[in-house]
C-alpha positions in Angstrom: -59.1 96.9 55.1 -56.6 96.1 57.8 -55.8 92.5 58.5 -54.9 93.7 62.0 -57.5 94.1 64.6 -57.0 97.1 67.1 -58.7 96.6 70.5 -60.4 99.5 72.6 -57.3 99.4 75.0 -54.8 99.7 72.1 -56.8 102.5 70.4 -56.8 104.5 73.7 -52.9 104.0 73.8 -52.7 105.7 70.5 -55.2 108.4 71.5 -53.0 109.3 74.4 -49.8 109.1 72.2 -51.1 111.7 69.7 -52.5 113.8 72.4 -49.2 113.9 74.3 -47.2 114.9 71.4 -49.4 117.0 69.3 -52.3 118.0 71.5 -54.7 116.3 69.1 -58.0 114.8 70.7 -59.0 111.9 68.6 -62.5 110.7 69.0 -63.6 107.1 69.0 -64.8 107.6 65.3 -61.1 107.6 64.4 -60.5 104.0 65.4 -60.7 102.6 61.9 -58.5 105.4 60.6 -55.8 104.6 63.2 -56.1 101.0 62.5 -55.8 101.5 58.7 -52.9 104.1 58.8 -50.7 102.1 61.3 -51.3 98.6 59.8 -48.6 99.2 57.1 -46.0 99.9 59.9 -46.9 96.7 61.7 -46.2 94.9 58.4 -43.0 96.9 57.8 -41.6 95.9 61.3 -43.2 92.4 61.0 -45.1 92.9 64.2 -48.3 90.9 65.0 -50.3 93.6 67.2 -50.8 97.2 67.8 -49.6 96.7 71.3 -46.3 95.6 69.9 -46.0 98.6 67.8 -47.0 100.9 70.7 -44.2 99.3 72.7 -41.7 100.1 69.9 -42.9 103.8 70.0 -42.6 104.0 73.8 -39.1 102.3 74.1 -37.3 105.5 73.2 -35.2 103.6 70.8 -36.8 104.7 67.5 -37.4 108.4 67.3 -37.7 108.2 63.5 -40.5 105.7 63.9 -42.3 108.1 66.3 -42.1 110.8 63.6 -43.6 108.4 61.0 -46.5 107.5 63.3 -47.2 111.3 64.0 -47.1 111.8 60.2 -49.6 108.9 59.7 -52.0 110.1 62.5 -52.2 113.8 61.7 -54.9 114.6 59.3 -54.0 116.8 56.4 -56.7 118.3 54.1 -56.4 121.4 52.3 -56.7 123.1 48.8 -55.6 126.3 47.0 -57.4 129.5 47.9 -59.5 127.9 50.5 -61.8 130.7 51.9 -61.1 133.4 49.3 -62.3 136.1 51.5 -59.1 135.6 53.7 -56.9 136.1 50.7 -58.9 139.4 49.7 -58.2 140.7 53.3 -54.5 139.6 52.9 -54.1 141.5 49.7 -55.8 144.6 51.4 -53.4 144.4 54.4 -50.3 144.0 52.1 -51.3 147.1 50.0 -52.4 149.2 53.1 -48.9 149.0 54.7 -47.6 152.6 55.8 -45.0 154.1 53.4 -42.4 154.2 56.0 -42.4 150.4 56.5 -41.7 149.6 52.9 -38.2 148.5 53.7 -39.4 146.0 56.3 -40.6 142.7 54.7 -44.4 141.9 55.0 -44.4 138.7 56.8 -47.1 135.9 56.7 -47.0 132.6 58.6 -49.0 129.6 57.6 -48.9 127.8 61.0 -50.4 124.5 59.8 -49.4 124.4 56.3 -50.2 120.6 55.5 -49.2 119.9 51.9 -48.4 123.6 51.0 -51.5 124.8 49.0 -52.1 127.4 51.7 -48.6 129.0 51.7 -48.4 129.0 48.0 -51.7 130.7 47.7 -50.4 133.3 50.1 -47.1 133.6 48.1 -49.1 134.1 44.8 -51.0 137.0 46.4 -48.0 138.8 47.7 -46.0 138.3 44.5 -48.9 139.8 42.7 -49.7 142.7 44.9 -46.2 143.6 46.4 -44.1 143.0 43.3 -40.4 144.0 44.3 -41.4 145.2 47.7 -39.9 142.8 50.4 -42.2 140.0 51.6 -41.6 136.6 53.2 -43.8 133.5 53.8 -43.1 131.0 56.7 -44.9 127.8 56.5 -44.8 125.2 59.3 -46.3 121.8 60.1 -45.7 118.9 62.6 -45.6 116.3 59.7 -42.3 115.9 57.9 -44.2 113.8 55.3 -46.5 116.7 54.2 -43.6 119.3 54.6 -41.8 117.3 51.9 -44.7 117.2 49.5 -45.2 120.9 50.2 -41.5 121.8 49.3 -41.9 119.9 46.0 -44.8 121.9 45.0 -46.2 119.2 42.7 -50.0 118.6 42.8 -52.8 116.9 40.8 -54.5 119.3 38.5 -57.8 119.1 40.2 -56.4 120.9 43.1 -56.1 124.0 40.7 -59.9 124.7 40.5 -59.8 127.4 43.0 -56.6 129.3 41.7 -57.4 132.4 39.7 -56.7 131.9 35.9 -54.1 134.6 35.9 -52.2 133.1 38.8 -52.4 129.7 37.3 -50.6 131.1 34.2 -48.2 133.1 35.9 -47.1 130.9 38.8 -47.7 127.2 37.8 -46.4 124.9 35.2 -48.8 122.5 33.5 -47.5 118.9 33.3 -47.1 117.3 30.0 -46.2 113.7 29.0 -46.1 111.5 31.9 -46.7 114.6 34.2 -50.1 115.4 32.4 -52.8 116.1 34.8 -50.5 117.7 37.4 -49.2 121.2 38.0 -45.9 122.4 39.6 -45.6 125.5 41.4 -42.8 127.5 39.6 -39.3 127.4 41.3 -39.1 131.2 41.9 -42.3 131.1 44.0 -41.4 127.9 45.8 -38.0 129.6 46.7 -39.9 132.4 48.4 -41.7 130.1 51.0 -39.6 128.9 54.0 -40.9 125.5 55.2 -40.1 124.5 58.8 -41.3 121.7 61.1 -42.9 123.2 64.1 -45.1 121.5 66.8 -47.5 124.0 67.9 -48.2 122.1 71.1 -44.7 123.0 72.5 -42.7 126.1 72.9 -42.2 127.7 69.5 -38.9 128.5 67.9 -38.0 132.2 67.2 -39.8 132.8 63.9 -39.8 136.6 64.1 -42.9 138.7 63.9 -45.8 138.6 61.4 -48.3 140.9 59.8 -50.7 138.0 59.2 -50.9 134.5 60.6 -53.2 131.7 59.2 -54.2 129.0 61.8 -57.1 127.3 60.0 -59.0 124.2 60.6 -56.6 123.1 63.2 -58.4 123.8 66.5 -61.2 121.4 65.6 -58.6 118.6 66.8 -57.8 120.2 70.1 -59.7 120.2 73.5 -60.5 123.6 75.2 -57.3 123.9 77.2 -55.0 123.0 74.4 -56.8 125.4 72.1 -55.9 128.2 74.6 -52.3 127.2 74.8 -51.8 126.9 71.0 -53.6 130.0 70.1 -51.9 132.1 72.8 -48.5 130.7 71.4 -49.4 131.4 67.8 -50.7 134.9 68.2 -47.8 136.1 70.3 -45.6 137.0 67.3 -48.5 138.8 65.4 -47.8 142.5 65.1 -50.3 145.0 66.4 -53.1 145.6 63.8 -52.2 142.2 62.2 -54.8 139.9 60.8 -55.3 136.3 62.4 -57.3 133.7 60.4 -59.0 130.7 61.5 -61.4 128.2 59.9 -65.1 129.0 59.5 -66.1 126.2 61.6 -63.9 127.5 64.5 -64.2 130.3 67.1 -62.0 131.9 69.7 -64.9 132.5 72.1 -63.5 131.8 75.5 -60.2 130.7 73.8 -58.2 133.9 73.7 -58.6 137.6 74.3 -55.2 138.5 72.7 -57.0 139.2 69.4 -60.5 140.8 68.6 -63.0 139.5 66.2 -63.4 141.6 63.0 -65.7 139.2 61.2 -66.5 135.4 61.5 -63.1 133.6 61.3 -61.0 136.9 61.1 -59.4 138.5 64.1 -57.0 141.4 64.6 -54.4 142.2 67.3 -55.3 145.4 69.1 
């Protein structure tokens, strides 16, 4: 438990801070989370209050610290092969490509990749079903901290429970000795995933066009207007006929008409 007490006014400052940067709307239920995650930064800088830490972030003198605060305040929770139906549809889409497009890479974007389980799940499916045919996976997140974890591709073994056994044998190395109880995504697969820091709440860099885009369990942190802006940015590079996947607790009702519902949590670009 944090030895620092955060006031309502201080919490409101950090609510505004993360909304302005990332478009994330934090409810009052997150007050303890904010206090706990930022307490270590107060200790690091030998500050006595959250107000002093907020002043440090706002002064424009410490951009690296701003990124640290963003990393700490963005929630990252994921696991391999979450919502297996999405990966079955990904396989179907990859295998259904017209013969004339075989020389064009099949491209997938994991737009909020967190610690990497989602893009590596995508890469396993594509490596399995496309083989030597060209394919690419782009994975992005706002947090530099989780992107580094993702690039490492090293996870506790309990994260592997949803990975098909065949994929586990082919694409992952089981830790031994002091690495027992962990798995490492094999280097060849790690090298097929391009990780980039991208803030979905601002103008996007040119990432090229995509056949499939995953934007799952992200919109739950946004208000209505931010959802509309983010979704319209993210679906813009989706090719016609491409799939757009969101979380099962999410909906694009009154959010975007750029894609059409195929089934719950699955959309396609007409």
